[in-house]
N, C-alpha and C positions, 0 to 999 in steps of 0.2 A: 769838371767832373765828367769820368768817365762810364761808360756804359755800366758796367760792373757793380760800380758804387750806387748808380740809379737802381740798378736791378736789387740789390740788397736791400735798399731804402723802401722799393715797392713792395718787397716779401715781407719788411717788417712791418709796413702799414696794414698790408691785407691779412697778416697773423694776427696783428691787435683786434682789426676789425672781426675777424672771426670769431675770437674769444668775448668780444664785447656783444655783439649781436647773437651769435648761436646758430642761426639759419638765416635764411632767405626765401622768399615766395616770387614765385613767377607764373603768368597766365598763360596757357597755352589755347588757340583757339584751332578746333576742328570742325572740317566739314562732314555733317553726318550724310545728308541727302540735298538733291536736287531736283525738283519736279516742278517743270517749265519755268516760269516766272518766280516760283517759291524756292528759298533756300533756307534749309535748315542748318543752324551752326549750333555748337556746343563750345562753352568757354569752361576749362579746366585748370582749376586752380591746384598747384605742387608747391610743396614745401619741401624744401634740402635742408637737412639738419648738418651742421659742421661739426666733427668730432672735436673735444679739447686738444687730442693728442696732436691733430692736424694744424690746429692753430699755433700750439707751441712749438712743434716742428718747424712750421714756418718762419717763425720768428728767430729760432736758432740758427737755420739755414742763412737767413738774411744777416743775421750779426755774425755768423762763420765767415760769411764772403767778405763782409767789412772787414773783419780782423785779418783776414787772407792777403786782402789787396793792400792795407795799409803796412803788414810787413814785409811785403814782396819789394818795396822800395826801400 
């Protein structure tokens, strides 16, 4: 298997996951203040929504790569 086919399969899987889940959440920790031995920090949770068109476009791009590499030979 060459690199382009692997990339195409990864794009298809990423597109399917984007359509199934629709969003992902991550936590970012920021340092607010440091006063001597006392350190205050804040954990901020953010959610990123994946639009449907991005998921579909990623699947189509992966499928196009698979078709392009198979027709090339």
